[in-house]
C-alpha positions in Angstrom: 12.1 29.3 17.4 10.1 31.7 19.4 6.6 32.5 18.2 3.9 34.9 19.4 0.5 33.4 18.6 -2.1 36.1 18.5 -5.8 35.3 18.3 -8.9 37.4 19.2 -10.3 34.5 21.3 -8.8 32.3 24.0 -6.5 29.8 22.5 -6.5 27.7 25.6 -10.3 27.1 25.1 -10.6 23.9 23.2 -14.1 24.8 22.1 -13.0 28.1 20.5 -12.7 27.9 16.7 -13.6 24.2 16.8 -10.4 23.7 18.7 -8.1 24.7 15.8 -6.0 27.4 17.7 -5.7 25.1 20.7 -4.4 22.1 18.7 -2.1 24.3 16.6 -0.6 25.7 19.9 -0.2 22.3 21.5 1.5 20.8 18.5 3.9 23.8 18.1 4.9 23.1 21.7 5.4 19.4 21.0 7.7 20.4 18.1 9.9 22.4 20.5 8.6 25.8 19.5 8.5 28.4 22.3 5.0 29.9 22.1 3.8 33.1 23.7 0.0 33.4 23.6 -1.8 36.7 23.0 -5.6 36.6 23.5 -8.3 36.9 24.3 -8.1 40.5 23.1 -10.5 42.9 24.7 -10.9 46.2 23.1 -13.5 49.0 23.2 -15.5 49.0 20.0 -14.9 52.3 18.2 -17.8 54.8 17.6 -17.6 54.5 13.7 -17.9 50.7 14.0 -21.0 51.0 16.2 -22.6 53.5 13.8 -22.0 51.3 10.8 -23.3 48.3 12.6 -26.5 50.2 13.7 -27.1 51.4 10.1 -26.6 47.9 8.7 -29.0 46.5 11.2 -31.6 49.1 10.3 -31.2 48.0 6.7 -31.8 44.4 7.6 -28.2 43.5 7.0 -25.2 42.1 9.0 -22.1 43.9 9.9 -18.9 42.3 11.0 -17.3 44.5 13.6 -14.1 42.6 13.8 -13.4 42.9 10.1 -13.4 46.7 9.8 -10.4 49.1 9.8 -11.5 50.9 13.0 -11.5 47.7 15.0 -8.4 46.5 13.1 -6.4 49.5 14.3 -7.3 48.8 17.9 -6.5 45.1 17.6 -3.1 45.8 16.0 -2.3 48.3 18.7 -3.4 45.9 21.5 -1.3 43.1 20.2 1.7 45.3 19.8 1.5 46.7 23.3 1.0 43.2 24.8 4.3 41.9 23.2 6.5 44.9 24.1 9.6 43.6 25.7 9.1 40.0 24.6 11.8 38.2 22.7 10.3 36.5 19.7 11.1 35.6 16.1 7.8 35.7 14.4 4.1 36.5 15.0 1.6 33.9 14.0 -2.1 34.8 13.7 -5.4 33.5 12.2 -6.9 36.9 11.9 -6.6 39.2 8.8 -7.1 42.4 10.9 -4.2 41.5 13.3 -2.0 40.6 10.4 -2.8 43.9 8.6 -2.7 46.3 11.6 0.0 45.0 13.9 3.0 47.3 13.6 6.1 45.3 14.3 9.5 44.8 12.7 9.2 41.0 12.8 7.7 38.6 10.2 4.0 38.0 10.4 2.5 34.7 9.4 -1.2 34.4 8.6 -2.7 30.9 8.8 -6.5 30.8 8.1 -9.2 28.6 6.7 -11.3 31.2 4.9 -10.6 34.2 2.6 -13.5 36.5 1.8 -14.1 36.6 -2.0 -12.8 39.7 -3.7 -14.8 39.6 -6.9 -18.1 38.0 -6.0 -20.8 39.7 -4.0 -22.3 36.2 -3.2 -20.5 34.1 -0.6 -21.6 30.5 0.2 -20.3 30.8 3.7 -23.2 31.5 6.1 -21.1 33.7 8.3 -20.5 36.2 5.5 -23.9 36.1 3.8 -26.2 39.2 3.9 -23.5 41.6 4.8 -24.3 45.3 4.3 -22.4 46.9 1.3 -20.2 48.9 3.7 -19.3 45.7 5.6 -18.5 43.9 2.4 -16.1 46.8 1.4 -14.5 46.9 4.8 -14.1 43.1 4.9 -12.4 43.1 1.6 -10.2 46.0 2.6 -9.0 44.4 5.8 -8.6 41.0 4.0 -6.4 42.6 1.4 -4.4 44.5 4.0 -3.7 41.3 5.9 -2.6 39.5 2.8 -0.4 42.5 1.9 1.3 42.9 5.3 1.8 39.2 6.1 5.2 37.8 5.2 3.7 34.4 4.6 0.1 33.4 4.0 -1.0 29.8 4.8 -4.4 28.5 4.0 -6.2 25.3 5.2 -7.9 24.8 1.8 -7.2 25.4 -1.8 -10.5 27.3 -1.9 -9.2 29.9 0.6 -5.9 30.2 -1.3 -7.8 30.7 -4.6 -9.9 33.5 -3.1 -6.7 35.1 -1.8 -5.2 35.2 -5.3 -8.2 37.3 -6.5 -6.8 40.2 -4.4 -3.7 40.5 -6.7 -1.4 40.8 -3.7 2.0 39.3 -4.4 2.8 37.1 -1.5 3.9 33.7 -0.6 0.8 31.5 -0.5 0.8 27.9 0.6 -1.9 25.4 1.4 -1.4 23.5 4.6 -4.6 21.5 5.5 -5.6 21.8 9.2 -5.2 18.6 11.2 -8.1 16.8 12.9 -8.9 18.5 16.2 -8.7 15.3 18.2 -6.1 13.4 20.1 -4.0 11.4 17.7 -5.8 8.2 16.7 -3.1 5.6 16.7 -5.1 2.4 16.2 -6.5 1.1 12.9 -10.3 0.4 13.1 -11.4 -2.8 11.5 -14.0 -1.4 9.2 -15.5 -3.1 6.1 -18.8 -3.1 4.2 -19.0 -6.8 5.1 -19.2 -5.9 8.8 -21.9 -3.4 8.1 -23.9 -6.0 6.3 -23.3 -8.6 9.0 -24.6 -6.3 11.8 -27.7 -5.6 9.6 -27.6 -1.9 10.3 -26.0 1.2 8.9 -25.1 4.0 11.3 -24.7 7.5 9.8 -23.1 10.3 11.8 -24.1 14.0 11.3 -22.2 16.8 13.1 -23.1 20.4 13.0 -24.5 23.3 15.0 -26.0 25.2 12.1 -28.8 22.8 11.1 -29.8 24.5 7.9 -26.4 25.4 6.6 -25.0 22.0 7.4 -27.8 20.2 5.6 -29.5 18.5 8.5 -32.8 18.1 6.8 -31.1 16.3 3.9 -29.4 13.9 6.3 -32.8 13.1 7.8 -34.4 12.5 4.4 -31.5 10.3 3.3 -32.1 8.2 6.4 -35.8 7.9 5.8 -35.3 7.1 2.1 -32.9 4.2 2.9 -35.2 2.8 5.6 -38.1 2.9 3.1 -36.0 0.8 0.8 -35.8 -2.0 3.4 -32.5 -1.2 5.0 -32.0 -0.5 8.7 -30.4 2.8 9.0 -29.9 5.0 12.1 -28.8 8.6 12.0 -26.8 10.0 15.0 -26.9 13.8 15.2 -24.4 15.9 17.2 -24.6 19.6 17.6 -28.3 20.2 18.0 -31.2 18.5 19.8 -34.6 18.5 18.1 -35.8 15.4 20.0 -38.9 17.3 21.2 -39.9 18.0 17.6 -38.6 15.0 15.7 -39.9 11.6 16.9 -38.3 8.8 15.0 -36.7 5.7 16.5 -34.0 5.7 13.8 -32.9 9.3 14.6 -30.8 10.0 17.7 -29.9 13.4 19.1 -26.9 14.1 21.3 -26.8 17.9 21.4 -23.6 19.8 21.6 -20.8 17.6 22.9 -18.1 19.5 24.8 -14.5 18.2 24.1 -13.5 19.7 27.4 -15.8 17.3 29.2 -14.2 13.8 29.6 -17.6 12.1 29.4 -18.8 14.0 26.4 -15.5 13.6 24.6 -15.6 9.9 25.1 -19.2 9.9 23.8 -18.1 11.7 20.6 -15.1 9.3 20.2 -17.5 6.4 20.5 -19.7 7.8 17.7 -16.7 8.2 15.4 -15.6 4.6 16.2 -19.0 3.0 15.9 -20.7 4.8 13.1 -20.1 3.8 9.5 -20.4 7.0 7.5 -20.2 10.7 8.0 -22.9 12.6 6.2 -22.8 16.4 6.4 -24.2 17.9 3.2 -23.0 21.4 4.1 -23.6 24.2 1.5 -20.1 25.5 2.2 -17.1 25.2 4.5 -13.9 27.2 4.8 -12.2 23.8 5.3 -14.4 21.1 7.0 -12.7 19.9 10.1 -15.3 17.3 10.9 -14.4 15.4 7.7 -10.8 15.0 8.6 -11.8 14.0 12.1 -13.9 11.2 10.6 -10.9 10.3 8.4 -8.8 9.8 11.5 -11.1 6.9 12.4 -11.2 5.5 8.8 -14.7 6.7 8.4 -15.7 7.7 4.8 -17.5 11.0 4.3 -20.4 12.2 2.0 -20.7 15.9 1.2 -21.1 18.4 -1.5 -18.2 19.2 -3.8 -18.1 22.8 -2.7 -15.6 25.4 -1.4 -13.1 24.0 1.2 -14.7 20.6 1.2 -12.7 19.8 -1.9 -9.6 19.8 0.3 -10.9 18.1 3.5 -12.6 15.4 1.5 -10.9 13.7 -1.5 -13.5 12.5 -4.0 -13.5 8.7 -4.3 -10.4 8.5 -2.0 -11.7 9.5 1.4 -15.4 9.9 0.6 -17.9 10.8 -2.0 -18.5 14.4 -3.1 -21.7 15.2 -5.0 -22.2 18.3 -7.2 -24.1 21.2 -5.5 -27.8 21.0 -6.3 -28.1 17.3 -5.8 -30.5 16.1 -3.1 -31.3 13.4 -0.6 -32.1 10.9 -3.3 -28.6 11.3 -4.8 -26.9 10.8 -1.4 -29.1 7.8 -0.8 -28.1 6.3 -4.1 -24.4 6.9 -3.3 -24.8 4.9 -0.1 -26.7 2.1 -1.9 -23.7 1.8 -4.2 -21.7 0.6 -1.2 -24.1 -2.3 -0.8 -23.8 -3.1 -4.5 -20.0 -2.7 -4.6 -18.7 -3.4 -1.1 -15.1 -2.9 -2.3 -15.9 0.8 -2.9 -16.6 1.4 0.7 -13.6 -0.6 1.8 -11.3 1.5 -0.5 -12.7 4.7 1.0 -11.9 3.4 4.5 -8.3 2.9 3.6 -8.1 6.1 1.8 -9.6 8.1 4.7 -7.1 6.7 7.2 -4.2 7.3 4.9 -5.3 10.9 4.3 -5.3 11.5 8.0 -1.9 9.9 8.6 -0.1 11.5 5.7 -1.8 15.0 5.5 -4.7 15.8 7.9 -3.0 15.7 11.3 -1.5 18.5 13.3 2.0 16.9 13.5 2.3 17.0 9.7 0.8 20.5 9.6 3.0 22.1 12.2 6.1 20.4 10.7 5.3 21.9 7.3 4.6 25.3 8.9 8.0 25.3 10.7 9.8 24.2 7.5 8.4 27.3 5.7 9.1 29.7 8.6 12.7 28.7 9.2 14.0 30.0 5.8 12.0 33.2 6.3 13.8 33.8 9.6 17.2 33.0 8.0 16.5 35.7 5.4 15.6 38.2 8.1 18.8 37.3 9.9 20.8 37.9 6.7 19.2 41.3 6.2 20.1 42.2 9.8 23.8 41.2 9.2 23.9 43.4 6.1 
């Protein structure tokens, strides 16, 4: 199978898109797929886009340039020109505009973790909040066009798939959870609540660059609440560094750890191995990659039962999901339950690891992707023979 993988950014950059395009590319290669990369795509922003962006900014609103039809046309044209003369079977992309505007006579596969809601003007995803009305309309238009033009639409979460259904486009939708964006974790970690109790300390991991959206303040309050109840709890924070503002011996900041740096990658792996729980009370996620990365190490997760999190975290199987609106006290109580019922924590450890091995790894994801694309190509071949 020969695949053109078209992305706006640089797929070779492991930091781009949390590493998702990079790992998808790598595992397609491991599966024997011939992959031609397109991207980064550099285009001149059209005048209408610049005007609408300026007007939106004047109104105190956001405007997503790369989700409007003017940019979409240029993206589609740029991709088409870049693959002229290339022998390929299918085009794979994670971008709605590319899927909607690339004019080729080969199947287009869209694989994404977020679909902008069709019916609701309120989105829980921070990236899409406070859009101007015109940007909302354009985003919905290009989203619908991408769904319409794609031969196959794949989604990382059920939430993204359900949003796509709102558009009323008859297409082949399938949920294939993203794999953890880490090297395959082959060894089983010897985790148990008994070991946590024996070391007389609970280590909680928080990972997120968007402090407010990811619920950083809640994570700190949970740590403080548990310490006030006589436990020894330490919070390890990756993604930001507020050590100049927050002075607490139980809170440790590591800043943004670069997976491209061997030293920082090892540091991150060490945190996954040595911490006991992942707590990221995010308001919303298209999917929630950090939770399946934790699952790879058998680490249970705590989060809100919201959006794509219901796919990346399985309630009472790989972690605990609390209803939106709950606060630090509720997360603290959920953690205290592990001390009262140690078997509950141990069950989540096993469930998290099993979820990673059976579902949330890139080998499984790419195998399922290939299994869905192959019959599509056979159909195209049959049409050509006729």
